[in-house]
C-alpha positions as CSV (number, residue, x, y, z in Angstrom):
1,X,-9.0,-11.4,2.1
2,X,-9.6,-7.8,3.9
3,X,-11.9,-9.5,6.2
4,X,-9.0,-11.7,7.8
5,X,-7.2,-8.6,7.9
6,X,-10.1,-7.1,10.4
7,X,-11.5,-4.4,8.0
8,X,-14.9,-4.1,7.8
9,X,-17.8,-4.8,5.2
10,X,-18.5,-1.3,4.2
11,X,-14.6,-0.9,3.4
12,X,-13.7,0.3,0.3
13,X,-10.8,-0.5,-1.4
14,X,-10.0,0.5,-4.8
15,X,-11.7,-1.6,-7.7
16,X,-9.4,-3.8,-9.4
17,X,-8.4,-6.4,-7.6
18,X,-4.4,-6.3,-7.5
19,X,-4.7,-3.3,-6.3
20,X,-6.7,-3.4,-3.6
21,X,-4.3,-7.1,-2.2
22,X,-2.0,-4.2,-2.1
23,X,-4.0,-1.8,-0.7
24,X,-4.5,-5.1,2.7
25,X,-0.4,-6.3,2.1
26,X,0.4,-2.4,2.8
27,X,-1.8,-1.1,5.7
28,X,-2.1,-1.3,9.8
29,X,-4.4,-4.4,10.6
30,X,-7.2,-2.8,11.8
31,X,-7.6,-4.0,15.2
32,X,-4.0,-3.5,15.6
33,X,-4.5,-0.2,15.1
34,X,-7.5,0.3,17.2
35,X,-5.0,-1.0,20.6
36,X,-2.2,1.5,19.8
37,X,-4.1,4.2,19.7
38,X,-6.1,2.7,22.4
39,X,-2.2,2.4,24.4
40,X,-2.1,5.9,23.4
41,X,-5.1,7.5,24.4
42,X,-5.0,5.5,28.0
43,X,-1.2,7.3,28.4
44,X,-2.3,10.3,27.3
45,X,-5.7,10.8,29.9
46,X,-7.8,11.5,26.7
47,X,-11.9,10.0,27.4
48,X,-12.5,9.0,23.6
49,X,-15.9,9.3,22.0
50,X,-17.9,8.7,19.7
51,X,-19.1,11.6,16.6
52,X,-22.2,12.2,15.8
53,X,-22.7,13.0,12.0
54,X,-21.6,10.5,9.2
55,X,-18.6,11.0,6.9
56,X,-19.8,10.7,2.8
57,X,-17.4,8.0,2.1
58,X,-16.8,9.9,-1.5
59,X,-17.4,9.4,-5.1
60,X,-16.5,6.4,-6.6
61,X,-14.9,6.7,-9.9
62,X,-11.6,7.6,-7.3
63,X,-11.7,3.6,-6.5
64,X,-11.1,2.7,-10.2
65,X,-7.9,6.0,-10.8
66,X,-4.6,4.9,-11.9
67,X,-1.8,7.2,-10.0
68,X,-2.5,10.0,-13.4
69,X,-6.0,10.3,-13.2
70,X,-5.7,10.9,-9.0
71,X,-2.8,13.2,-10.3
72,X,-4.3,15.5,-12.1
73,X,-8.4,15.3,-10.1
74,X,-5.9,16.0,-7.2
75,X,-4.2,19.3,-9.4
76,X,-0.7,18.1,-7.6
77,X,2.0,16.7,-9.8
78,X,2.5,13.4,-10.4
79,X,4.8,12.0,-7.2
80,X,5.7,8.7,-8.7
81,X,7.0,9.2,-12.1
82,X,7.8,5.9,-14.9
83,X,10.6,3.9,-13.6
84,X,13.8,4.4,-15.4
85,X,16.7,2.7,-15.9
86,X,19.7,5.5,-16.4
87,X,22.9,3.7,-16.3
88,X,21.8,1.6,-18.7
89,X,21.4,-1.8,-17.0
90,X,20.0,-4.7,-18.9
91,X,17.6,-7.0,-16.6
92,X,18.9,-9.8,-16.3
93,X,16.8,-13.3,-16.5
94,X,17.0,-15.6,-13.6
95,X,19.4,-18.1,-15.7
96,X,21.6,-15.4,-15.9
97,X,21.7,-13.9,-11.9
98,X,22.4,-18.3,-11.2
99,X,25.6,-18.8,-14.0
100,X,27.0,-16.0,-11.9
101,X,26.5,-16.4,-8.7
102,X,27.3,-20.1,-9.5
103,X,30.5,-18.6,-10.9
104,X,31.0,-15.8,-8.1
105,X,31.2,-19.6,-5.8
106,X,33.2,-21.5,-8.2
107,X,35.8,-18.6,-7.3
108,X,35.3,-17.9,-3.3
109,X,35.4,-22.0,-2.7
């Protein structure tokens, strides 16, 4: 899936399949990012260059952390708390939603 989006084989995603797929799905494909960046560099008349130093990919354990563990590792507050329903509303089933929609449709007709 990542190859279809243009990611190189060396690129690492979260260890779980679901989180990795979400990262790919929510990202800007690298070929598109490269094309946009090239246009910006051209407009600014900046000549790109290839750096000599390689960047360390970091500890692979970082790719398995959940939000709480990552926040603790970086010594920050958890940016997204647990969801809560402060207004007390209950989750509805699909059948309940369809019944409400059918009732509203009958009122309109």
